[in-house]
C-alpha positions in Angstrom: 0.0 0.0 0.0 1.4 3.4 -1.0 1.7 6.3 1.4 -1.2 8.1 -0.3 -3.6 5.1 0.0 -6.0 5.0 2.9 -6.3 1.9 5.1 -10.0 1.6 5.0 -9.9 -1.3 7.5 -8.4 1.1 10.0 -11.1 3.9 9.6 -13.2 3.6 12.8 -14.6 5.5 15.7 -15.8 4.7 19.1 -19.5 5.3 19.8 -20.2 6.6 23.3 -22.7 9.5 23.2 -25.7 7.8 24.6 -27.6 4.5 25.3 -31.0 3.2 24.4 -33.0 1.6 27.2 -36.3 -0.3 26.6 -38.1 1.8 29.1 -36.9 5.0 27.5 -38.2 3.9 24.1 -41.7 3.2 25.5 -44.2 1.2 23.4 -45.2 3.7 20.7 -42.7 3.8 17.8 -44.3 6.8 16.2 -43.9 8.8 19.4 -40.3 7.6 19.8 -39.5 8.4 16.2 -40.9 11.9 16.6 -38.8 12.4 19.7 -35.5 11.3 17.9 -36.4 13.4 14.9 -37.1 16.5 17.1 -33.7 15.9 18.8 -31.9 15.6 15.5 -33.4 18.9 14.3 -32.7 20.7 17.6 -29.1 19.5 17.5 -28.8 20.9 13.9 -27.4 17.7 12.5 -26.8 17.8 8.7 -30.0 17.2 6.7 -32.0 15.7 9.6 -34.9 14.8 7.3 -32.8 13.0 4.7 -33.7 9.3 4.4 -32.5 6.5 2.1 -35.4 5.0 0.2 -35.0 1.5 -1.1 -37.4 0.0 -3.7 -37.5 -3.0 -6.0 -37.2 -2.6 -9.8 -39.1 -4.6 -12.4 -36.6 -7.5 -12.1 -36.9 -7.5 -8.3 -33.4 -6.0 -7.8 -33.0 -3.4 -5.0 -32.5 0.2 -5.8 -31.9 3.1 -3.4 -31.6 6.8 -3.2 -31.9 9.7 -0.7 -35.2 11.6 -0.4 -36.4 14.1 2.1 -39.1 13.5 4.7 -41.8 16.1 4.4 -44.5 14.8 6.7 -45.0 12.4 9.6 -47.8 11.2 11.8 -49.4 7.9 12.9 -50.4 7.3 9.3 -46.9 7.1 8.0 -43.9 9.0 6.5 -44.4 11.3 3.5 -42.1 12.3 0.7 -42.7 13.8 -2.7 -41.5 12.9 -6.2 -42.3 12.5 -9.8 -44.6 9.5 -10.2 -43.2 8.8 -13.7 -39.6 8.7 -12.4 -37.9 5.4 -11.5 -38.9 5.3 -7.8 -42.5 6.3 -8.6 -42.8 3.5 -11.2 -41.2 1.0 -8.9 -43.5 1.8 -6.0 -46.5 1.6 -8.4 -45.4 -2.0 -9.3 -44.5 -3.0 -5.7 -45.4 -0.7 -2.8 -43.0 -2.5 -0.4 -40.1 -0.3 0.6 -37.5 0.5 3.2 -36.4 3.9 4.7 -33.2 4.6 6.7 -32.2 7.7 8.6 -28.6 8.1 9.7 -27.7 10.9 12.1 -23.9 10.6 12.4 -23.6 13.3 14.9 -25.9 11.6 17.4 -24.6 8.1 16.5 -28.2 7.0 15.7 -30.0 5.2 12.9 -33.6 4.4 12.3 -34.8 1.8 9.8 -38.4 1.6 8.7 -40.2 -1.1 6.6 -43.6 -0.5 5.1 -45.8 0.0 2.1 -46.2 3.2 0.1 -49.4 4.7 -1.3 -50.0 8.0 -3.0 -51.3 10.8 -0.8 -54.5 12.7 -1.7 -54.2 15.2 -4.5 -55.1 18.0 -2.1 -52.1 17.2 0.0 -49.8 17.1 -3.0 -51.2 20.5 -4.2 -50.7 22.0 -0.7 -47.1 21.0 -0.5 -46.2 21.8 -4.1 -47.4 25.3 -3.8 -45.5 25.8 -0.5 -42.2 25.2 -2.4 -40.0 28.0 -3.7 -41.0 29.1 -7.1 -37.9 27.8 -8.8 -38.4 24.4 -7.2 -41.9 24.3 -8.7 -40.4 25.2 -12.1 -37.8 22.5 -11.8 -40.4 19.9 -11.0 -42.4 20.8 -14.1 -39.3 21.0 -16.3 -37.6 17.8 -15.4 -38.7 14.5 -17.0 -37.3 12.6 -14.0 -35.1 9.6 -14.7 -35.2 10.1 -18.5 -32.0 10.7 -20.5 -31.6 14.5 -21.2 -28.8 16.9 -22.0 -28.1 19.9 -19.8 -28.9 22.4 -22.5 -32.3 20.9 -23.1 -33.1 20.8 -19.4 -32.1 24.4 -18.9 -34.1 25.5 -21.9 -37.2 23.7 -20.5 -36.6 25.4 -17.1 -36.4 28.8 -18.8 -39.5 28.3 -20.9 -41.7 27.2 -17.9 -40.3 30.0 -15.7 -41.3 32.6 -18.3 -44.7 31.0 -18.8 -45.5 30.9 -15.0 -43.7 33.8 -13.3 -45.7 33.6 -10.1 -47.0 30.1 -9.5 -46.6 26.9 -11.5 -49.6 24.4 -11.8 -48.7 21.2 -10.1 -47.9 18.6 -12.8 -50.4 15.7 -12.6 -47.5 13.2 -12.4 -45.9 14.9 -9.4 -47.0 14.2 -5.8 -46.5 12.5 -2.5 -46.2 9.0 -1.2 -47.0 7.9 2.3 -45.1 4.9 3.8 -47.3 3.1 6.3 -44.8 1.4 8.6 -45.1 -2.1 9.9 -41.5 -2.2 11.4 -39.3 0.4 13.1 -35.8 -0.3 14.3 -33.9 2.2 16.4 -30.1 1.9 16.6 -27.9 3.7 19.1 -24.1 3.3 18.7 -22.4 2.0 21.8 -18.8 1.4 23.0 -17.0 -1.7 21.8 -19.6 -2.2 19.1 -22.2 -3.5 21.6 -24.8 -1.3 20.0 -28.4 -0.9 21.2 -31.1 -2.1 18.7 -34.8 -1.9 19.5 -37.3 -3.2 17.0 -41.0 -2.5 16.9 -43.3 -4.8 14.8 -46.9 -4.2 14.1 -48.9 -7.3 15.2 -52.1 -8.7 13.6 -54.1 -7.1 16.4 -52.8 -3.6 15.6 -50.6 -3.5 18.7 -46.8 -2.9 18.5 -44.5 -5.6 19.7 -41.1 -4.5 21.0 -37.9 -6.6 21.2 -34.2 -6.1 21.5 -31.8 -7.3 18.8 -28.2 -8.4 19.1 -25.9 -5.8 17.5 
């Protein structure tokens, strides 16, 4: 190995900021998720609402990318996208998906398993028109996941921006998905790699079952 190469096997850190006790987590994963999310936002961690979204393509192969959480309550976690893009088409074929939050500064991770459904058009309208004007223009201009050259994309942006100088109509193929969770897993880094992992699974009776997993 040359002097300029990095020994990846030696890149490590010790986790010792906090612990995760069963009693502290309680029995409602939605409430505990909200608490950890609030703490991440209050701590000003980088992109606290960023989450990795994993889907399955037409051949059943996994695909993942990062999206932003834009809503959360007991019904599920909401993000917005182009329904004609890759992830929109994949979720239309198979609504099963996984979400992962990783807050490095707090040595925490949350994994969510669930099924995605489209939100109501009124909810998509409301969020779309809350976005900055240029973000509205970009959504209307971009044929998400389709091959395009930069000049054509910028020309489409300029044309739509000139046509709608104040507010852009929400494209019919743009809107939200809500992921209704059936599993939450909360991970807290601990010293010597003896991490805390608490899992909540939704039972057939609608009650959440909590157990602790080996790290």
